[in-house]
LODRENDO-737483 format. One line per field, with one value per residue (C-alpha): residue in three letters; x, y, z; residue number from 1. Coordinates in nm, 3 decimals. Example, Ala and Ser with C-alpha at 12.3 -4.5 7.8 and 13.67 -1.06 7.14 Angstrom:
% LODRENDO-737483
type (ala, ser)
east (1.230, 1.367)
north (-0.450, -0.106)
up (0.780, 0.714)
seq (1, 2)
% end
This chain:
% LODRENDO-737483
type (met, ala, asp, thr, val, leu, trp, trp, his, arg, arg, thr, gly, his, lys, met, leu, val, ser, ala, thr, asn, gly, his, val, ala, arg, gln, ser, phe, arg, pro, ala, tyr, pro, lys, met, gln, gly, thr, phe, leu, ala, glu, gln, leu, gly, asn, ala, tyr, val, ser, val, asp, leu, thr, phe, his, glu, gly, ser, phe, leu, ala, pro, glu, ala, thr, arg, leu, his)
east (-3.888, -3.806, -3.970, -4.272, -4.230, -4.096, -4.441, -4.624, -4.456, -4.463, -4.882, -4.978, -4.689, -4.651, -4.433, -4.391, -4.259, -4.023, -3.985, -3.745, -3.363, -3.034, -2.901, -3.155, -3.310, -2.920, -2.752, -2.438, -2.369, -2.182, -2.171, -2.037, -2.264, -2.529, -2.319, -2.693, -2.895, -3.330, -3.136, -2.876, -3.270, -3.442, -3.088, -3.083, -3.404, -3.509, -3.207, -3.152, -3.551, -3.427, -3.357, -3.226, -3.335, -3.161, -3.304, -3.170, -3.260, -3.156, -3.258, -3.528, -3.462, -3.619, -3.755, -3.712, -3.649, -3.329, -3.262, -3.288, -3.046, -2.683, -2.402)
north (6.885, 6.562, 6.516, 6.530, 6.279, 5.958, 6.145, 6.084, 5.759, 5.551, 5.629, 5.538, 5.319, 5.393, 5.498, 5.842, 6.109, 6.384, 6.651, 6.878, 6.972, 6.823, 6.966, 6.898, 6.554, 6.437, 6.120, 6.374, 6.745, 6.964, 7.262, 7.316, 7.530, 7.279, 6.949, 6.762, 6.858, 6.649, 6.357, 6.295, 6.278, 6.034, 5.818, 5.812, 5.731, 5.499, 5.354, 5.219, 5.275, 5.550, 5.654, 6.028, 6.083, 6.343, 6.476, 6.665, 6.922, 7.015, 7.316, 7.567, 7.800, 7.852, 8.206, 8.278, 8.592, 8.842, 8.810, 8.500, 8.367, 8.206, 8.389)
up (3.328, 3.380, 3.720, 3.528, 3.258, 3.531, 3.701, 3.421, 3.323, 3.690, 3.661, 3.337, 3.241, 2.894, 2.647, 2.605, 2.358, 2.466, 2.213, 2.346, 2.198, 2.130, 2.467, 2.650, 2.634, 2.563, 2.863, 2.924, 2.880, 2.617, 2.851, 3.164, 3.297, 3.300, 3.439, 3.391, 3.137, 3.187, 2.932, 3.235, 3.510, 3.249, 3.189, 3.556, 3.694, 3.393, 3.243, 2.902, 2.838, 2.804, 2.481, 2.254, 1.916, 1.799, 1.441, 1.223, 0.870, 0.605, 0.536, 0.764, 1.058, 1.385, 1.447, 1.851, 2.031, 1.989, 2.354, 2.348, 2.052, 2.125, 1.990)
seq (1, 2, 3, 4, 5, 6, 7, 8, 9, 10, 11, 12, 13, 14, 15, 16, 17, 18, 19, 20, 21, 22, 23, 24, 25, 26, 27, 28, 29, 30, 31, 32, 33, 34, 35, 36, 37, 38, 39, 40, 41, 42, 43, 44, 45, 46, 47, 48, 49, 50, 51, 52, 53, 54, 55, 56, 57, 58, 59, 60, 61, 62, 63, 64, 65, 66, 67, 68, 69, 70, 71)
% end
């Protein structure tokens, strides 16, 4: 995913918005099983031009198949 984002950015020069869960776009991983996430790769290539913005909400839920839920 990070390679695709970088490919597009290098060819167009445009600013981009990448939507993903916080863990995927964070600069550092909080899970040892995944030491390098998409955000880490993007931050390494783009430096301070890479900004990760976390969003939260007060109410609601996400619908995901039972097999993909973290317990």
